[in-house]
C-alpha positions, 0 to 999 in steps of 0.5 A: 774372605778370599774370592778366586775367579777362574774361567768357569767358576767362583771359589770362596775361602775364609782366612781360617781355612787358608791358614791350614789350606786343604788340597783343593777348594770347592766351587762356590758358584758356577760362572757362565761369563768370563770375568776380567776383574773382581772387587769386594764392596766396602761392607764385604757383603757382595762381590762385584764381577766385571765382564767386557759388557756387564757388571754382575754382583754376587751376594755372599749371604744368599749365595746368589749371583745378580746378573747385569746390574750394569750393562755396557752397550755392545755398540760402544767400547768394552769394559777393560778394568774395574775398581770399587771406592771405599765409599761404595761406588764402582769405577770402570775403564770403558774405552777412553773414558772413566765412568763412575757408577752408584749402585742402589736398589738393584741397579747401577746408574752413572754418576760421573764420566771423565774423559782425558785419554787419547787411547784405551784405558788399561788400568785404574785405581782409587785412593783410600779416601775415594778422592783420587782416581789414577788411570793409565793408557799407552799414552800415559798416566792421568790423576783425577781429583774428584773435587776438581773433576774438570782438570787432571794431572799427567805423570811424566814417565821416563823417556827410556821406558820400553813399555806402557804401564802394566799395573798400578796401585795407590798405597793404602797408608799414604793417599798420595803415593802411587806405585806403577809397574813399568817394564822391569821397574817399580816407580813410586810417585807422590801425586802432589809433586808429580814432576818426577818419581820419588823412587825407582826400584828395579825388579829385573823381570816384567812386572805383572802385579803390585800389592801393598801390605795392610800391616806394614807401611813400607812392605810391597810385594811385586809379582813378575811372570815367574817370581815374587819380589819383596820390596822395602820402600824405606831402603835405598836398594828397595829389593831385599828378597826374591822367591821363584814361582813354579808357574806363571803368576796372574794376580797377587794380593796380601792376606787381611792381616798381612802375614801371607801373600796369595798368588793366583796362577794358571794351575790354582792358588799359591800361598807364601807365608812371610814367616817361612820364606825359605819353605816351598809355597803351599799349593791349593787347587781350585775345584777338583780339576785344578782350574787356573785363577784369573783374578783375586779379591780379598776382603778388608778388615771392617773398621769398628767403633772402639773405645777411646784409648787411655791417654795421660794428657786426657785424664777424662778418657781414662775412666768414667766420671763416676770413677773419677769422682770416686778416685778424688774422694778416696784421696780426701780424708774423711772428717768422720775418721778419728785422727790419732796422735802419739804421745810419750809412753808411760810405763812402756805403753803409749796413751792416745788422746782423741781430738774429737770434740763432744766425746766423753773424756776420762783419760785423766783417771785412766792414765793415773789409776788404770793401765793405758789403753791404745786405740787401733784404727783398724777397728774403726768404721765410718757411719755408712759402713758400720754394720754394728752401730745402732744409729745406722750412721745418723749421728756423727758423734755417736757413730765415732763413739761406737767405733771407738768402743769396738776398737779398745782393748784393756789387756796388754796381750790384746792391745793390738788385737781387733779380732776379739770383736766377736758378735757376743762381745759386741752384744755385751757392749751394747748392753752397757749404755754408759760405758766409754771403753767397750769391755766387760771388766769396766763393770767393777769400776762402775760399782766402786764409783757408785758405792763412793 
């Protein structure tokens, strides 16, 4: 969700709407005060609005504006800037002080006050872990570590700098990387080693805003008064593309997925598609009269708990314990499956000897007087899976015998044919309790044996 604050109104636009933007955005909430900054809460449920002497809160679910959750005394200094930490605290630049607020139960109370500047604070930002606060004034830039609030670090600025810092931001992917807009240049600092800037990139125009891509770790968009410059922090030169703007730019931010850049202008909103840099920026008016945009604020993507990614080095994360046990069991040969061994062929037909102990053995007579029969493993079932067994898997020996009965064929033509095990034939086999080879042509042999 993108929040656009104008001089008299608040407009909200979803990312889906801005992919195919309309000619104008309707007003979501009229505003009686003129605000100088806006920022979303970490859970995206509310939008904080800063005016010179108060902080208001707009509830998106109820479309209601809660006035004055924090009020600054008119006898003191004015509020000049505002930021919201990832933990949900509000940070204000009030005169020469940095004030941190905690919002709870409809009001905000002061948690901490930091005072290190000799002149009025003009901008401040918070790192992505909420531990570092950078504030700037006409005298310099100070870094406050909340773990050591009594001390601060001053960043040395180039002596040739013609003006004070106009804007700054912490990098969303690197907590100690701070980007400053100073005159026509972008200065990149590592606050852990603040002796000098790591990189200096010349834009050629006065810098008014800096935005870092939420997707890329090196892409930065820099807004000047009449252009947008794209910078790659990994390149030596840095600047690689400049897009001219038809109007003066007041604010800049990336879309949540990083595919577009939103520009607040005096005549409304402009959308720069990074995949279509050669095309003209899309224009969207705010309200029917086309009000000018003072500040922009875009919701960040919420982090949700996700499943552990499969890892080769972490096999337990690839599947559940049940699947792991099933996979191990599938690699172990079942002791109930008959292991067949091939023997030399006789009369062109191979004979099979079963190694299972306890099974009836008639192979001597079968090998000499009758055609050899082949056992096919395709018809064998384990006891728990055999729907034909009358014992239901209670006896290992009887289950294997039943499996062998259902897989033997007595004819040369059907020697590998398991499809002949129809229910009718299976019933016939069950009716022959003494048969070792389950086929109907064994009955004449039994009568001859009885006659002898």
